[in-house]
C-alpha positions as CSV (number, residue, x, y, z in Angstrom):
1,M,0.1,-0.3,-0.1
2,N,1.5,3.2,-0.8
3,R,1.3,6.7,1.1
4,S,-1.4,8.6,-0.8
5,S,-3.8,5.0,0.0
6,A,-3.1,4.6,3.1
7,L,-3.9,8.4,4.0
8,R,-7.0,8.0,2.3
9,L,-8.4,5.4,4.3
10,R,-7.2,7.1,7.8
11,A,-8.9,10.1,6.5
12,A,-11.8,8.4,5.7
13,A,-12.1,5.9,9.0
14,A,-11.6,9.9,10.4
15,L,-14.8,10.9,9.1
16,A,-16.6,7.8,9.8
17,V,-15.8,7.1,13.3
18,P,-18.0,10.0,14.9
19,A,-20.4,9.8,12.8
20,L,-21.1,6.4,13.8
21,L,-20.4,7.5,17.4
22,L,-22.9,10.0,17.1
23,G,-25.4,8.3,15.3
24,G,-24.9,10.2,11.9
25,A,-24.8,8.5,8.2
26,G,-24.0,4.9,7.7
27,T,-25.4,3.8,11.1
28,A,-28.4,0.6,11.8
29,L,-29.9,2.4,14.6
30,A,-33.0,0.7,15.3
31,A,-36.3,3.6,15.2
32,P,-37.8,3.9,18.2
33,A,-40.8,2.0,18.9
34,A,-44.1,3.3,17.5
35,P,-46.6,3.6,21.1
36,T,-48.9,0.7,21.6
37,R,-52.6,1.3,21.8
38,T,-54.3,-0.2,24.8
39,T,-57.7,0.7,25.0
40,A,-60.3,-0.5,22.2
41,W,-62.3,2.8,20.1
42,T,-65.6,2.7,20.7
43,E,-68.2,3.9,17.8
44,T,-71.3,5.4,19.3
45,A,-74.9,6.9,17.2
46,V,-77.7,8.6,18.5
47,F,-80.5,7.8,15.9
48,V,-84.0,9.4,16.2
49,G,-87.4,8.2,14.8
50,T,-90.2,9.7,14.9
51,A,-93.8,7.8,14.1
52,Y,-97.7,8.3,14.7
53,G,-100.1,5.7,16.7
54,H,-104.0,5.4,17.4
55,S,-102.2,5.2,21.2
56,P,-99.1,6.4,23.3
57,N,-97.7,3.2,23.0
58,S,-98.4,2.2,18.9
59,A,-96.8,5.5,18.7
60,I,-93.4,4.9,20.3
61,V,-93.4,1.4,19.1
62,A,-93.9,3.0,15.8
63,A,-91.3,5.4,16.4
64,G,-88.8,2.9,17.3
65,E,-89.2,0.8,14.6
66,V,-88.1,4.2,13.0
67,A,-85.0,4.4,14.1
68,Y,-84.1,1.5,14.1
69,T,-84.8,1.5,10.5
70,K,-82.2,4.3,10.2
71,A,-79.6,2.7,12.0
72,V,-79.7,-0.4,9.8
73,S,-79.6,2.0,6.6
74,A,-76.8,3.6,8.5
75,F,-74.7,-0.7,8.5
76,W,-75.6,-1.1,12.6
77,L,-76.7,-4.0,13.6
78,R,-80.5,-4.8,15.8
79,S,-78.3,-6.1,18.7
80,Q,-75.5,-3.3,18.7
81,C,-78.7,-0.8,19.4
82,N,-81.3,0.4,23.0
83,I,-83.7,2.5,22.8
84,G,-82.8,5.1,25.2
85,L,-85.9,8.4,26.1
86,T,-89.1,7.9,24.6
87,N,-92.2,10.7,24.5
88,A,-95.6,10.5,23.4
89,T,-97.7,14.2,23.1
90,S,-101.6,13.8,22.0
91,D,-102.6,15.9,18.6
92,G,-106.2,16.5,20.5
93,I,-107.9,14.7,17.8
94,G,-106.8,11.2,18.7
95,W,-103.3,10.5,17.6
96,Y,-100.5,10.2,19.5
97,L,-96.7,11.7,18.4
98,G,-94.5,9.3,19.4
99,Q,-90.5,9.8,20.0
100,A,-87.7,7.5,20.0
101,R,-83.7,7.6,20.8
102,L,-81.9,4.9,20.0
103,Y,-78.2,4.5,21.3
104,C,-75.5,2.3,19.4
105,S,-71.9,1.7,20.3
106,R,-69.8,-1.0,18.7
Protein backbone atom coordinates (compact mmCIF):
# COMPACT_ATOMS: atom_id res chain seq x y z
CA MET A 1 0.00 0.00 0.00
CA ASN A 2 1.48 3.34 -0.95
CA ARG A 3 1.38 6.48 1.13
CA SER A 4 -1.55 8.21 -0.61
CA SER A 5 -3.80 5.14 -0.18
CA ALA A 6 -2.99 4.92 3.53
CA LEU A 7 -3.78 8.62 4.01
CA ARG A 8 -7.11 8.22 2.23
CA LEU A 9 -8.04 5.26 4.43
CA ARG A 10 -7.14 7.15 7.60
CA ALA A 11 -9.12 10.18 6.47
CA ALA A 12 -12.16 8.03 5.69
CA ALA A 13 -11.90 6.26 9.07
CA ALA A 14 -11.51 9.59 10.86
CA LEU A 15 -14.74 10.84 9.27
CA ALA A 16 -16.71 7.61 9.73
CA VAL A 17 -16.00 6.92 13.41
CA PRO A 18 -17.50 10.19 14.78
CA ALA A 19 -20.50 9.73 12.50
CA LEU A 20 -21.05 6.25 13.89
CA LEU A 21 -20.65 7.43 17.47
CA LEU A 22 -23.06 10.31 16.99
CA GLY A 23 -25.65 8.24 15.13
CA GLY A 24 -24.94 9.85 11.79
CA ALA A 25 -24.83 8.42 8.29
CA GLY A 26 -24.06 4.77 7.90
CA THR A 27 -25.42 3.68 11.28
CA ALA A 28 -27.99 0.98 11.71
CA LEU A 29 -29.79 2.32 14.75
CA ALA A 30 -33.33 1.05 15.20
CA ALA A 31 -36.14 3.58 15.11
CA PRO A 32 -38.03 4.00 18.37
CA ALA A 33 -40.97 1.67 18.67
CA ALA A 34 -44.39 3.12 17.96
CA PRO A 35 -46.55 3.50 21.06
CA THR A 36 -49.03 0.70 21.48
CA ARG A 37 -52.69 1.45 21.99
CA THR A 38 -54.08 -0.46 24.95
CA THR A 39 -57.64 0.86 24.87
CA ALA A 40 -60.10 0.00 22.13
CA TRP A 41 -62.07 2.70 20.37
CA THR A 42 -65.85 2.61 20.64
CA GLU A 43 -68.01 3.99 17.88
CA THR A 44 -71.33 5.44 19.00
CA ALA A 45 -74.35 6.86 17.21
CA VAL A 46 -77.78 8.21 18.12
CA PHE A 47 -80.80 7.85 15.84
CA VAL A 48 -84.13 9.59 16.43
CA GLY A 49 -87.40 8.26 15.07
CA THR A 50 -90.84 9.89 15.07
CA ALA A 51 -94.17 8.37 14.12
CA TYR A 52 -97.91 8.70 14.73
CA GLY A 53 -100.15 6.11 16.36
CA HIS A 54 -103.66 5.66 17.80
CA SER A 55 -102.27 5.19 21.31
CA PRO A 56 -99.14 6.40 23.09
CA ASN A 57 -97.73 2.87 23.06
CA SER A 58 -98.29 2.31 19.34
CA ALA A 59 -96.76 5.70 18.54
CA ILE A 60 -93.63 4.89 20.57
CA VAL A 61 -93.31 1.41 19.03
CA ALA A 62 -93.65 2.86 15.53
CA ALA A 63 -91.10 5.60 16.33
CA GLY A 64 -88.70 2.94 17.60
CA GLU A 65 -89.05 1.02 14.35
CA VAL A 66 -88.31 4.19 12.39
CA ALA A 67 -85.15 4.73 14.46
CA TYR A 68 -84.10 1.09 13.94
CA THR A 69 -84.66 1.49 10.19
CA LYS A 70 -82.38 4.53 10.16
CA ALA A 71 -79.70 2.62 12.11
CA VAL A 72 -79.83 -0.40 9.81
CA SER A 73 -79.59 1.93 6.82
CA ALA A 74 -76.37 3.28 8.37
CA PHE A 75 -74.99 -0.30 8.62
CA TRP A 76 -75.63 -0.86 12.33
CA LEU A 77 -76.97 -4.17 13.58
CA ARG A 78 -80.16 -4.14 15.64
CA SER A 79 -78.29 -5.99 18.38
CA GLN A 80 -75.83 -3.08 18.67
CA CYS A 81 -78.60 -0.59 19.55
CA ASN A 82 -80.90 0.10 22.50
CA ILE A 83 -83.92 2.38 22.76
CA GLY A 84 -83.31 5.03 25.37
CA LEU A 85 -85.59 8.05 25.66
CA THR A 86 -89.18 7.82 24.48
CA ASN A 87 -91.97 10.37 24.46
CA ALA A 88 -95.57 10.48 23.27
CA THR A 89 -97.68 13.62 22.93
CA SER A 90 -101.32 13.92 21.98
CA ASP A 91 -102.43 16.12 19.13
CA GLY A 92 -105.90 16.54 20.63
CA ILE A 93 -107.88 14.68 17.95
CA GLY A 94 -107.04 11.10 18.92
CA TRP A 95 -103.58 10.70 17.44
CA TYR A 96 -100.29 10.55 19.32
CA LEU A 97 -96.86 11.60 18.13
CA GLY A 98 -94.20 9.19 19.37
CA GLN A 99 -90.50 9.94 19.57
CA ALA A 100 -87.78 7.42 20.32
CA ARG A 101 -84.01 7.79 20.67
CA LEU A 102 -81.90 4.82 19.70
CA TYR A 103 -78.37 4.60 21.16
CA CYS A 104 -75.93 2.40 19.24
CA SER A 105 -72.35 1.40 20.07
CA ARG A 106 -69.79 -1.01 18.62
